[in-house]
C-alpha positions in Angstrom: -44.8 -59.8 50.8 -44.4 -63.5 48.9 -40.6 -64.4 47.8 -41.7 -63.8 44.2 -43.1 -60.2 44.6 -39.9 -59.1 47.1 -37.6 -60.2 43.7 -39.4 -58.1 41.4 -39.4 -55.0 43.9 -35.5 -55.4 43.9 -35.5 -56.1 40.4 -37.4 -52.5 40.0 -35.6 -50.6 42.7 -32.6 -51.6 40.7 -33.3 -50.8 37.3 -35.0 -47.1 38.7 -31.8 -46.5 40.2 -29.8 -47.2 37.2 -31.1 -45.4 34.8 -31.0 -42.6 37.2 -27.0 -43.6 37.0 -27.3 -43.2 33.4 -28.9 -40.1 33.2 -26.2 -38.6 36.2 -23.7 -39.3 33.9 -25.0 -38.3 31.0 -25.3 -35.1 32.2 -21.8 -35.1 33.7 -20.6 -35.9 30.3 -22.6 -33.2 28.5 -21.2 -30.9 30.7 -17.4 -32.2 30.4 -18.0 -31.6 26.7 -19.1 -28.3 27.1 -16.5 -27.1 28.8 -13.8 -28.1 27.0 -15.5 -27.0 23.5 -15.7 -23.5 25.5 -12.0 -23.7 26.4 -10.6 -25.0 23.3 -12.6 -22.2 21.4 -11.0 -19.4 23.8 -7.2 -21.3 23.5 -7.7 -20.5 19.8 -8.9 -17.3 20.1 -6.8 -14.1 19.4 -7.4 -10.9 20.5 -7.0 -7.6 18.9 -6.5 -4.2 21.5 -6.8 -0.8 20.0 -3.8 1.0 21.2 -3.6 4.2 19.1 -4.9 6.0 16.4 -3.7 8.9 14.1 -5.2 10.2 11.0 -3.6 10.1 7.7 -4.7 11.4 4.1 -2.6 9.2 2.1 -3.3 7.0 -1.0 -1.6 3.8 0.4 -0.1 3.4 3.7 3.6 1.7 3.5 4.2 1.5 7.4 6.9 2.4 10.0 10.3 1.7 10.1 12.4 0.8 12.8 12.7 3.9 14.3 9.0 5.0 14.0 9.1 6.8 10.9 6.1 7.0 8.9 5.7 6.3 5.5 3.3 6.6 2.7 2.2 7.4 -0.8 0.7 10.3 -1.9 0.0 11.6 -5.6 2.7 9.4 -6.8 5.5 10.2 -3.8 6.7 8.4 -1.4 6.6 10.0 1.9 8.6 10.2 5.3 8.0 11.9 8.3 9.4 11.3 11.5 12.0 12.7 14.3 14.5 13.2 11.1 12.0 16.0 9.8 9.9 15.1 6.2 11.0 14.1 3.4 10.0 13.2 -0.4 11.1 10.7 -3.4 9.5 11.2 -6.2 10.0 10.3 -10.2 6.8 10.1 -12.6 8.4 8.9 -15.1 8.4 5.2 -13.0 5.1 5.4 -13.0 3.1 4.3 -9.8 4.8 2.5 -6.6 4.2 -1.1 -6.7 6.2 -1.6 -3.0 7.8 -0.5 -0.5 10.5 -2.6 1.6 11.4 -0.6 5.3 13.2 -3.9 6.5 16.4 -1.5 6.3 15.5 2.5 6.6 19.1 3.1 5.5 18.4 0.9 2.2 14.4 1.4 1.5 13.9 -0.9 -1.6 11.4 0.8 -3.8 9.8 -1.4 -6.5 8.6 0.0 -9.8 6.7 -3.1 -11.7 5.5 -1.2 -15.1 9.1 -0.3 -15.9 10.5 -2.9 -13.8 13.2 -1.0 -12.0 14.5 -0.8 -8.3 15.5 2.2 -6.8 17.2 2.2 -3.5 16.8 4.8 -1.1 18.8 6.3 1.9 17.1 7.7 5.2 16.2 10.8 3.8 14.5 9.9 0.8 17.8 10.7 -1.7 18.5 8.5 -4.7 21.4 6.0 -4.0 21.3 3.9 -7.3 18.4 2.2 -9.4 18.8 -1.3 -11.2 16.6 -1.5 -14.3 15.9 -5.0 -15.0 15.4 -4.8 -18.8 19.1 -3.2 -19.2 20.5 -6.2 -17.5 22.7 -8.5 -19.5 20.6 -11.5 -19.0 16.8 -10.0 -19.1 14.5 -10.6 -16.1 11.0 -10.1 -15.8 10.2 -8.9 -12.6 7.1 -9.4 -10.7 8.3 -8.2 -7.3 11.4 -7.3 -5.6 12.1 -7.0 -1.7 15.0 -6.9 0.4 17.1 -9.9 0.9 20.3 -8.0 2.8 24.4 -8.3 1.9 23.7 -6.4 -1.8 21.0 -8.8 -2.5 17.7 -8.7 -3.4 14.7 -11.8 -3.4 12.8 -10.9 -6.5 10.1 -13.1 -8.3 10.7 -13.8 -12.1 7.6 -13.9 -13.7 8.6 -15.8 -17.0 9.9 -18.5 -14.6 7.9 -18.1 -11.4 11.0 -18.8 -9.8 11.8 -16.6 -6.2 15.2 -15.9 -7.2 17.9 -13.9 -5.1 19.6 -11.4 -7.0 23.0 -9.7 -6.4 22.9 -6.4 -7.7 26.7 -6.4 -7.2 27.5 -8.8 -9.8 24.1 -8.1 -11.5 23.9 -12.3 -11.0 20.8 -14.7 -10.3 22.9 -16.3 -7.6 19.9 -19.4 -5.9 16.6 -20.4 -7.8 13.9 -21.9 -6.1 11.1 -24.4 -7.6 8.6 -22.5 -9.9 5.3 -21.8 -8.2 2.4 -21.4 -10.3 -0.5 -19.1 -10.2 -0.4 -15.1 -10.2 1.6 -13.6 -7.4 -0.9 -11.6 -5.3 2.0 -10.4 -2.5 5.6 -11.1 -1.6 7.1 -10.2 2.1 10.6 -11.4 3.7 13.3 -10.8 5.7 17.1 -11.5 5.6 16.8 -15.8 6.1 13.6 -16.4 4.3 10.6 -15.2 2.0 6.7 -15.4 1.5 4.8 -15.8 -1.7 1.4 -15.5 -2.1 -0.4 -16.7 -5.5 -4.4 -16.9 -5.7 -4.0 -20.6 -4.0 -1.1 -20.8 -1.9 1.1 -19.1 0.8 4.6 -20.7 0.3 7.8 -19.6 2.7 11.1 -20.3 1.0 14.4 -19.9 2.7 18.1 -18.6 1.1 19.1 -21.1 -0.5 15.9 -21.9 -2.8 14.1 -24.5 -0.2 10.7 -24.7 0.1 9.9 -24.9 4.0 6.2 -24.3 4.4 3.1 -24.2 2.0 -0.3 -23.2 2.9 -3.8 -23.2 0.6 -5.0 -19.7 0.9 -7.7 -19.2 -1.5 -8.7 -16.1 -2.6 -6.5 -14.2 -0.4 -5.6 -10.6 -1.0 -2.7 -9.8 0.8 0.3 -11.3 3.8 2.2 -9.0 5.7 5.1 -11.0 8.2 6.8 -10.5 11.1 9.2 -13.3 11.8 7.1 -16.7 11.8 3.9 -15.2 12.3 1.3 -13.9 9.6 -1.7 -12.4 8.8 -3.3 -12.4 5.9 -6.5 -10.3 4.6 -9.4 -12.0 2.5 -12.8 -10.0 2.3 -12.4 -7.7 5.0 -11.2 -10.4 7.8 -8.1 -10.8 9.2 -6.3 -14.2 9.4 -3.4 -15.5 12.3 -0.8 -18.1 10.1 1.9 -19.4 11.6 3.7 -22.7 11.4 0.8 -24.9 12.9 -2.4 -23.0 13.2 -4.8 -20.7 10.7 -7.6 -18.7 12.5 -9.5 -16.3 11.8 -9.1 -12.8 14.1 -12.5 -12.0 15.3 -12.8 -7.8 15.5 -15.5 -5.8 14.4 -13.8 -3.2 12.3 -17.3 -1.0 12.1 -17.7 -1.8 8.4 -14.9 0.1 7.6 -12.3 -0.9 4.7 -9.1 -2.1 5.3 -6.5 -1.1 3.0 -3.4 -1.7 3.9 -1.4 -3.7 6.8 1.8 -3.7 8.4 3.1 -6.4 11.3 5.9 -5.5 13.4 7.1 -7.0 17.1 5.2 -4.7 18.6 2.0 -3.7 16.7 0.0 -4.4 13.8 -1.3 -1.1 11.8 -4.0 -1.2 10.0 -5.3 1.6 7.6 -8.9 1.9 6.4 -8.2 5.2 4.0 -8.7 7.7 6.5 -6.4 6.7 9.8 -4.0 4.4 11.1 -4.7 2.0 13.6 -2.4 0.5 15.9 -3.0 -3.2 17.5 -1.2 -5.1 19.8 -2.2 -8.9 18.9 -2.4 -12.0 21.4 -1.7 -15.0 19.5 -3.4 -18.0 20.2 -2.4 -20.6 22.7 -1.4 -24.0 20.8 
């Protein structure tokens, strides 16, 4: 073999091995990319595990209090079932019940939006007192009212579009947030902060009226929360919401319509109009 032919042969073989190397590296790269995508999907997944189901004939499921007593609305009346027995509160002159706050089972807050009134109930659903916001020296047009602790309520003023802290011992509004535009869809709170869901946004506001977080949530129907974690409902799909993530919860509800929700430290409760299903929720890993 001549020198020229030998050099050509060597160049050909080098080119061949270079092509093989390129293909090999490409295969490794694609394999790594596939693994990373798989891990990303796995880390971002939330899991619902069915723990228990209970038949319930109700117009609305409210939830369970910290003592595991069940609350629901049936025929316009608030009902409670549990170890203490069965109890009922009803006042049809007030119209339909807009919301019930169970954060303190010894001071249940029932809001009647049509008559702008809040009724406080004890643990046997006996009325303790009521506030008619129409009769206050300074009229307040309220679209939501929940328990803020220390003789206070979180109220959303429909006229000013502001979240307020209302002291029902002095009948005074003590803290005002900035105005939040849009129709209020849902309000959920604890003693430290309050979540406001409108047609386009979810806002988190603290007891000083300061905005803690703002997330765009267009078209969501309701939101429930426990601590910093929230679950929102849209078109019969659930979404896990925390400080840093909004993720759909992949679960087959067998085409059952989700009517009502409650989120506690232990369970996510889902009511479909026939039964209450208790699910344990595995949050997404960050």
